[in-house]
C-alpha positions in Angstrom: -12.6 14.2 36.6 -13.9 14.9 40.0 -13.7 12.0 42.3 -17.4 12.1 43.4 -18.2 11.4 39.7 -16.2 8.0 39.7 -18.4 5.1 40.4 -17.3 1.8 41.7 -18.7 -1.8 41.7 -17.9 -3.9 44.7 -18.1 -7.3 44.2 -18.1 -10.1 47.5 -20.5 -13.0 48.7 -20.1 -11.4 52.1 -23.1 -9.3 53.1 -20.5 -7.4 55.7 -17.8 -6.9 53.5 -20.0 -5.7 50.8 -21.5 -3.2 53.5 -18.0 -2.2 55.0 -16.1 -2.0 51.4 -19.0 0.2 50.3 -18.8 2.5 53.4 -14.8 3.1 52.8 -15.8 4.1 48.7 -18.7 6.5 49.6 -15.9 7.8 52.5 -13.5 8.3 49.5 -16.4 10.3 47.6 -17.1 7.7 44.7 -20.1 6.4 44.1 -21.2 2.4 44.6 -22.8 -0.7 42.8 -22.8 -3.5 44.8 -23.1 -7.3 43.5 -23.3 -10.5 45.5 -21.2 -12.6 43.2 -19.7 -12.4 39.8 -22.8 -13.2 37.7 -24.3 -10.0 39.0 -20.9 -8.0 38.4 -20.5 -9.0 34.8 -23.7 -8.1 34.4 -24.0 -4.4 36.5 -20.4 -3.7 34.7 -22.4 -2.1 31.7 -24.4 0.2 34.0 -21.3 2.5 33.3 -18.6 1.8 36.3 -14.9 3.5 36.4 -13.3 0.1 38.4 -14.4 -3.0 40.3 -13.7 -4.2 43.7 -13.9 -7.9 43.4 -13.4 -10.7 45.9 -11.5 -14.0 44.5 -13.1 -16.6 45.8 -17.1 -16.4 45.1 -20.1 -18.8 44.5 -21.2 -19.2 40.7 -18.0 -17.0 39.3 -14.7 -16.5 41.1 -13.2 -13.0 40.9 -10.8 -14.8 38.2 -13.6 -15.2 35.6 -15.1 -11.8 36.5 -11.8 -10.2 35.1 -11.3 -12.7 32.1 -15.1 -11.8 31.3 -14.4 -8.4 31.8 -11.6 -8.4 29.5 -12.8 -10.1 27.0 -15.6 -7.4 26.2 -14.6 -4.7 23.8 -16.1 -1.9 26.2 -14.8 -3.0 29.1 -11.4 -4.1 28.1 -9.7 -1.9 29.8 -11.8 -0.9 32.9 -9.4 -1.2 35.9 -10.1 -4.9 38.1 -8.3 -4.5 42.0 -9.0 -8.1 43.6 -9.3 -8.3 47.9 -7.8 -12.0 48.3 -5.7 -13.6 51.1 -4.0 -15.6 48.2 0.0 -15.0 48.5 1.3 -18.2 46.7 3.3 -17.4 43.5 0.8 -18.9 41.2 -2.1 -17.8 42.4 -0.6 -14.2 41.5 0.4 -15.4 38.3 -3.2 -16.3 37.5 -4.7 -13.2 38.3 -2.3 -11.2 36.4 -3.4 -13.5 33.5 -7.1 -12.7 33.9 -6.1 -9.3 33.9 -6.3 -8.0 37.2 -4.7 -4.8 37.4 -4.0 -4.7 41.4 -4.1 -6.7 44.7 -5.0 -5.6 48.5 -5.1 -8.4 51.3 -7.3 -9.0 53.6 -8.1 -7.6 55.8 -8.3 -4.4 53.6 -6.5 -1.7 55.2 -8.6 2.1 54.4 -5.9 3.8 53.4 -4.3 1.6 51.1 -7.6 1.0 49.6 -8.0 5.1 49.1 -4.5 5.3 47.2 -4.8 2.0 45.0 -8.5 2.9 43.8 -7.0 6.6 43.3 -3.6 6.2 41.7 -5.9 3.4 39.1 -8.5 6.0 38.5 -6.4 8.9 37.6 -4.5 6.2 35.3 -7.8 5.4 33.8 -8.5 9.3 33.6 -5.4 9.6 31.2 -5.9 6.5 29.6 -9.8 8.3 28.4 -8.4 11.5 27.8 -5.8 9.4 25.6 -8.3 7.5 23.7 -10.5 10.8 23.5 -7.5 13.0 21.9 -6.9 10.0 19.5 -10.4 9.6 18.7 -10.4 13.3 17.6 -7.3 13.6 16.0 -8.7 10.6 13.5 -12.0 12.2 13.0 -10.1 15.3 12.5 -7.6 13.6 9.8 -10.7 11.5 8.6 -12.2 15.0 7.9 -9.1 16.7 6.5 -8.0 13.8 4.5 -11.8 14.1 2.6 -11.5 18.0 2.6 -8.5 17.2 0.8 -9.9 14.1 -1.5 -12.4 16.6 -2.5 -10.1 19.3 -3.2 -7.7 17.4 -5.2 -10.4 15.7 -7.1 -11.4 19.2 -8.2 -7.7 20.3 -8.6 -7.9 16.4 -11.0 -10.7 17.8 -12.8 -9.6 21.1 -13.6 -5.9 19.8 -14.6 -8.0 17.4 -16.8 -10.3 20.4 -18.7 -7.2 22.4 -18.8 -5.2 19.5 -20.6 -8.4 19.7 -22.9 -8.2 22.4 -23.9 -4.2 22.4 -24.3 -5.0 19.6 -26.3 -7.6 21.4 -28.7 -5.7 24.1 -29.2 -3.0 22.1 -30.6 -5.6 20.6 -33.1 -7.0 23.5 -34.4 -3.5 24.8 -34.7 -2.8 21.7 -36.6 -5.9 22.0 -38.5 -5.2 25.6 -39.6 -2.0 24.6 -41.4 -3.6 21.0 -43.4 -6.7 23.5 -44.1 -4.1 25.7 -45.8 -2.5 22.3 -47.8 -6.2 21.1 -48.6 -5.0 18.1 -46.7 -7.9 16.9 -44.3 -9.0 16.6 -40.7 -8.9 12.6 -41.2 -5.6 13.0 -42.2 -4.2 14.2 -39.0 -6.5 12.4 -36.9 -5.1 9.1 -38.5 -1.6 10.1 -38.7 -1.5 10.8 -35.0 -3.1 6.9 -34.5 -0.8 5.6 -36.9 2.3 6.9 -34.7 0.5 5.6 -31.6 -0.1 2.0 -33.3 4.0 2.0 -34.3 4.7 3.7 -31.0 3.3 0.5 -28.9 4.1 -2.0 -31.3 8.1 -1.2 -30.3 7.6 -0.8 -26.9 8.1 2.7 -26.4 7.1 4.2 -22.8 3.2 4.3 -22.2 3.5 8.2 -22.0 5.7 8.5 -24.9 2.9 7.0 -26.6 0.4 9.5 -25.4 2.6 12.2 -26.1 3.1 10.8 -30.1 -0.6 10.3 -30.0 -0.9 14.7 -29.9 2.2 15.4 -30.9 2.9 13.6 -34.8 -0.1 15.7 -36.1 1.6 18.8 -35.8 4.5 17.4 -38.4 3.5 19.9 -41.1 2.4 23.0 -38.8 5.4 25.2 -40.2 3.5 24.9 -43.7 1.3 28.0 -42.1 4.4 29.7 -43.2 5.1 29.3 -46.9 3.5 31.3 -49.3 0.5 29.9 -51.0 1.9 30.5 -54.8 4.3 27.6 -54.0 2.1 24.9 -51.4 -0.6 25.3 -53.9 1.5 25.0 -57.0 0.1 22.2 -59.3 3.1 21.2 -61.0 6.6 20.8 -59.9 8.5 23.2 -57.8 12.1 24.7 -59.1 15.2 25.1 -56.9 13.9 28.0 -55.0 10.3 26.9 -54.5 12.0 23.6 -53.0 14.2 25.3 -50.8 11.3 27.8 -49.8 8.8 24.8 -49.4 11.6 22.6 -47.4 11.7 25.3 -44.7 8.5 24.5 -43.3 10.6 22.4 -41.4 11.9 25.1 -39.4 9.1 27.6 -39.3 7.3 24.4 -37.7 10.1 24.2 -35.0 10.2 28.1 -34.8 6.6 27.7 -34.1 6.5 25.5 -31.7 9.8 25.9 -29.8 10.1 27.4 -26.1 6.9 25.9 -24.7 7.1 24.2 -21.4 3.9 21.6 -23.1 5.6 18.2 -23.2 3.4 17.8 -25.9 4.7 21.0 -28.1 7.8 20.1 -27.1 7.6 16.6 -28.8 5.8 18.7 -31.8 8.6 20.7 -32.6 11.4 17.7 -33.1 8.8 16.1 -35.3 8.5 19.3 -37.2 12.3 20.2 -37.5 13.2 16.8 -38.1 10.6 14.4 -39.9 12.0 15.0 -43.5 15.4 13.8 -41.9 16.5 10.5 -43.9 18.3 7.3 -41.9 21.1 7.3 -44.5 21.6 11.3 -43.9 20.0 12.7 -47.0 17.1 14.3 -45.6 16.6 18.0 -44.8 17.1 20.5 -43.0 20.3 18.9 -41.3 21.2 16.0 -43.1 20.9 13.9 -39.5 21.9 10.5 -39.8 20.5 7.2 -38.1 19.7 7.6 -34.5 20.4 11.3 -34.1 17.0 11.5 -35.4 14.3 12.1 -32.9 12.3 8.8 -32.8 9.3 10.1 -32.8 10.4 12.3 -36.5 11.6 8.3 -37.7 7.6 7.1 -37.0 6.1 10.1 -38.3 8.1 10.3 -41.6 7.3 6.2 -42.4 3.3 7.0 -41.0 3.1 10.5 -43.3 4.3 8.6 -46.8 1.9 6.2 -46.3 -1.0 7.9 -45.2 -0.2 11.2 -47.7 0.3 8.3 -50.7 -3.2 6.4 -49.8 -5.2 9.2 -49.5 -6.7 11.5 -52.8 -4.9 14.8 -53.4 -6.2 17.8 -55.9 -3.4 17.3 -58.4 -2.9 13.3 -58.0 -5.0 10.2 -57.1 -4.7 8.1 -54.2 -1.9 5.0 -54.5 -3.2 1.3 -54.2 -1.6 0.7 -50.2 0.1 -2.2 -51.2 2.3 -0.1 -53.7 2.8 2.4 -51.0 4.5 -0.4 -48.7 6.4 -1.9 -51.1 7.8 1.7 -51.9 8.3 2.1 -48.1 10.5 -1.2 -47.9 12.2 -0.4 -50.7 13.5 2.9 -48.2 14.0 0.9 -45.5 17.7 2.0 -44.8 17.0 4.9 -46.7 15.0 7.1 -46.2 13.5 5.4 -43.2 14.8 3.6 -40.2 14.8 0.1 -41.1 13.4 -1.2 -37.4 10.2 1.7 -37.8 9.6 -0.3 -41.3 9.9 -3.3 -40.0 7.3 -2.7 -37.0 5.0 -0.7 -39.6 4.5 -3.4 -41.7 3.6 -6.2 -39.3 1.2 -3.5 -37.7 -0.1 -3.4 -41.3 -3.7 -4.4 -40.2 -4.1 -2.2 -37.4 -3.1 0.6 -39.8 -6.0 0.1 -42.4 -8.5 -0.4 -39.7 -7.5 3.0 -38.6 -7.3 4.6 -42.1 -11.2 3.0 -42.2 -12.4 4.7 -39.3 -11.0 7.9 -40.0 -13.0 8.5 -43.5 -11.7 12.2 -45.2 -13.9 14.9 -45.4 -12.5 17.5 -47.4 -11.7 21.0 -45.8 -12.2 22.9 -48.3 
């Protein structure tokens, strides 16, 4: 800032001294405001002065109080203040610094010393003002970019949600295709997901895993898409060869779902492959034993058994739910993981509630 744009406030109760100091300051190229006492000085600070040159002793309000008042205002707390004084005592100087005085000039004022003191303090104020403006500009820029980033993130989040929704919808339609072929229902696949979710939560699985279960468990029988209709829909018992083909729906399902980067489909692949494995190792396709069977498949096998037997099928009527629960308990440690069975039985009321919410509507 050029020197002539600076404005200096001179506060002194002695008119002759005020006039002398004003002549000095104007001679330095600065504008001048005059105050006859501290009260007037405080009022004129609001005119936008760049530095205050004040006498220490003035009636009504001395220079110390002027400094304190200036420092208490947020709009002028960094305004340079120079005290003109004849005080030499150390305690007076400390008192002045505590009040917020930046510098001192002894009486009588030396013209050159005053010019150098004012120049240095005004240059320091200019640098501080530029720093504040730069800081404010930076804060404004950061705020603007943060807002833009937030809007971009919101847009990305919205797109990801839409993509995830489309992804899950595709999975559901694939699952429905398999269930349609087997004369199952849309209600069945919804229930399998919800049942698995309830059991997973009751077993205190991680929330992310429980959410995956909700969407992955319905894919357990997707491999039935590869089973010939004459076997899949055969009303009577299957012979050994037909049973082997029917059992291959596990490996077919694993092949259909293999190689995906989607965590949901990856879990679906594990469930499709292993939901007919038995806790005691008597299941298929690989005769896995106990904890070697993924927990998601162990959960799915129990809830699928319950739902399949408690719903009407073209070749048989639904069994009583209590009877099916007894069958499940009887297979605890055999076909089913005992811990899953215990949790399923404890969660029976929630299972029944979900079953009533998703009433079957035939898909054929």
